[in-house]
C-alpha positions as CSV (number, residue, x, y, z in Angstrom):
1,M,-0.1,0.0,0.1
2,D,2.9,2.3,0.7
3,E,4.3,1.7,-2.7
4,N,1.1,2.7,-4.4
5,K,1.0,5.9,-2.3
6,E,4.2,6.8,-3.2
7,N,3.9,6.2,-6.9
8,N,0.8,8.5,-7.0
9,E,3.1,11.3,-5.4
10,L,5.5,11.1,-8.4
11,K,4.9,12.6,-12.0
12,E,6.8,11.3,-14.8
13,Y,8.3,13.1,-17.9
14,A,9.6,12.0,-21.2
15,G,8.3,8.6,-20.7
16,G,9.7,7.9,-17.4
17,W,13.1,9.4,-18.0
18,M,12.5,12.1,-15.6
19,T,10.4,11.9,-12.4
20,E,9.6,14.5,-9.6
21,R,7.3,14.6,-6.7
22,K,3.9,16.4,-7.1
23,G,3.8,19.9,-5.5
24,T,7.6,20.4,-5.8
25,D,8.9,23.8,-7.5
26,A,12.2,24.4,-9.1
27,P,15.1,25.3,-6.8
28,I,15.7,28.9,-6.2
29,F,19.3,28.7,-7.6
30,L,17.7,27.5,-10.9
31,K,15.3,30.2,-11.1
32,V,18.3,32.8,-10.4
33,A,20.2,30.9,-13.1
34,F,17.6,31.4,-15.7
35,A,18.0,35.3,-15.1
36,V,21.9,35.4,-14.9
37,I,22.4,33.2,-17.9
38,S,19.9,35.5,-19.9
39,L,21.5,38.8,-18.7
40,G,25.0,37.2,-19.6
41,A,23.5,36.9,-23.2
42,L,22.5,40.2,-23.5
43,T,25.6,41.7,-22.2
44,Y,27.4,39.6,-24.4
45,L,25.4,40.9,-27.3
46,I,26.0,44.4,-26.2
47,V,29.6,44.2,-25.6
48,Y,30.7,42.4,-28.9
49,M,28.0,44.1,-30.9
50,N,30.5,45.2,-33.6
51,G,33.2,42.2,-33.1
52,E,36.2,42.0,-30.7
53,T,37.8,45.6,-31.8
54,D,40.0,45.8,-29.1
55,H,41.7,42.4,-29.4
56,A,45.7,42.7,-29.9
57,D,46.0,40.4,-32.7
58,R,42.4,40.4,-34.6
59,G,41.4,44.0,-33.4
60,V,42.8,45.7,-36.7
61,L,41.3,43.1,-39.1
62,V,38.0,43.4,-37.4
63,Q,37.9,47.2,-37.6
64,A,38.7,47.1,-41.2
65,F,35.9,44.5,-41.7
66,N,33.5,46.9,-40.1
67,K,34.5,49.6,-42.0
68,A,34.3,47.7,-45.3
69,T,30.7,46.3,-44.5
70,G,29.3,48.9,-41.9
71,T,27.6,48.2,-38.8
72,A,24.1,47.1,-37.8
73,N,23.7,48.7,-34.3
74,G,20.3,49.6,-34.9
75,F,19.2,45.9,-35.6
76,M,21.5,44.8,-32.8
77,Y,19.6,47.1,-30.1
78,I,16.2,45.8,-31.4
79,V,17.6,42.4,-30.9
80,G,19.0,43.3,-27.5
81,G,15.6,44.9,-26.5
82,L,13.6,41.6,-27.6
83,I,16.1,39.7,-25.1
84,A,15.3,42.3,-22.3
85,I,11.7,41.7,-22.8
86,Y,12.3,37.9,-22.8
87,I,14.5,38.2,-19.5
88,I,11.5,40.0,-18.0
89,I,8.9,37.6,-19.0
90,L,11.3,34.9,-17.8
91,V,11.9,36.4,-14.5
92,I,8.1,36.9,-13.9
93,F,7.3,33.4,-14.9
94,A,10.1,31.9,-12.8
95,F,9.4,33.9,-9.7
96,K,5.6,33.6,-9.7
97,K,3.8,31.4,-7.1
98,F,3.9,27.8,-8.2
99,R,1.0,25.8,-9.1
100,D,0.6,22.4,-9.7
């Protein structure tokens, strides 16, 4: 009887490859990791928008390439804005009250 009760408290995903207890929420470190990784991606996009222009070896080549082809700063800021909107939605979703 205890075995049936225990099985009723478990949820299976992916055909039984993953299981978790019913009523459990994601750990707080995982919720924070969602935000930190997304903010890291946004920061990377903004910092390296035009390439690694300050690099000791490749910097001159990157600058010459940018002069020849031009930059897409406006488009990259739009993409950054979309990433920021995604981060806001992700954080709201991750930290809202858990419902099973």
